[in-house]
N, C-alpha and C positions, 0 to 999 in steps of 0.2 A: 504494500500500500504506500502511496506517495506521501509527501509532506502535508501537514495540516496548517491552514492559516490561523494565526493566533488571534485575529480580530473576529472572524465570523465562524470559525470552527469547521469550515468546509475544506475539501481537498484543494490544493493550490491550482490544479488544472481548471476547476470551475469557480474559483473565487472571483467575486465581483467587487471587492472592497475598493479597489483603485478607481473603477468606473463610477461607483456610487459617490466617492469623495469629490470627483470632478463635477458631478452633476448636482452637488450640494448647493446650499443657499449662500455660500461664500461669494462676496463681491470682489472682483479683481479690478483694481484701479490703475490706469495707465495715464501718465502725464509727462510733460517735458519741462525742463528747467535749465537755467544757465549755471555753470560752475566757473571755476577759475579761468581767467583769461577769455571769457565770453564763449566757452565751449558748451555746446548743447549736449544734454544727456537725457535719456528716456528712463523713467522710473516705473517699476511694476510692483504693486503692493497687493497682498491678499492671497498669494499662492501658498500652498502647503509647505511648511518648512522642511518636512521630510524629503520632499521631491525637489526642493528649490535648486540644489546644485545640478541635478540631472537636467531639469528643464532649462536652467540657465545655459548649460553647455550646448544643448540642442539649439536654443534660440541664437546664441552667439555664432554658432556655425552657420545657421540658415541666413542670418543677417550680415555675416562677414564683418563683425565688429568686436570690440573688446568690452569688458565689463566685469562686474563682481556681483556676488550674491551673499548676503549675510544679514542676520537679524530679521528675516522675513521680508527683506526688500531686495529687489534686483535692480541694479543700475547698469544701463547699457549705453555705450558711447555713441552719440549721434541722435538724429531725429528718426524714430521708427514707430511712431504711434499707430499709424494705419496698418502697416505690415504686421505689427505684433498682434492686433486683433484677429487678422486672418490666420496667422500661424497658431495662435492659441485655440481657435475654433477647430482647426485641423487636428490639433492634439487631443481633442475631445472635450474641451471646456464649452459650456453653453454660451452662445453669443449674447443672450440676454443678461448674463451675469458679468459681462465685461464692460466697464465704463471707461471711455476714452475722453480725457479732458485736455 
């Protein structure tokens, strides 16, 4: 018998915990701001901290930019608000739960 999920108690093959977390009522907030020397950065708040590094790595690769993720906040170098909404929707997040400011 395979491994058992610690959250739901189902076998890992049929576990739906990750999909349920993404469909949850959490709001994801995306906005841009200026940092040192007038550089634009895009900030993403509201993602699950457990998956933050994995999601950050995927987004940085897709957008061809640098950035960091810590403390529940992801900072991406450059202006990527519109592209981020599309990418997060493709990753399984509900479009209604993503606020672009």
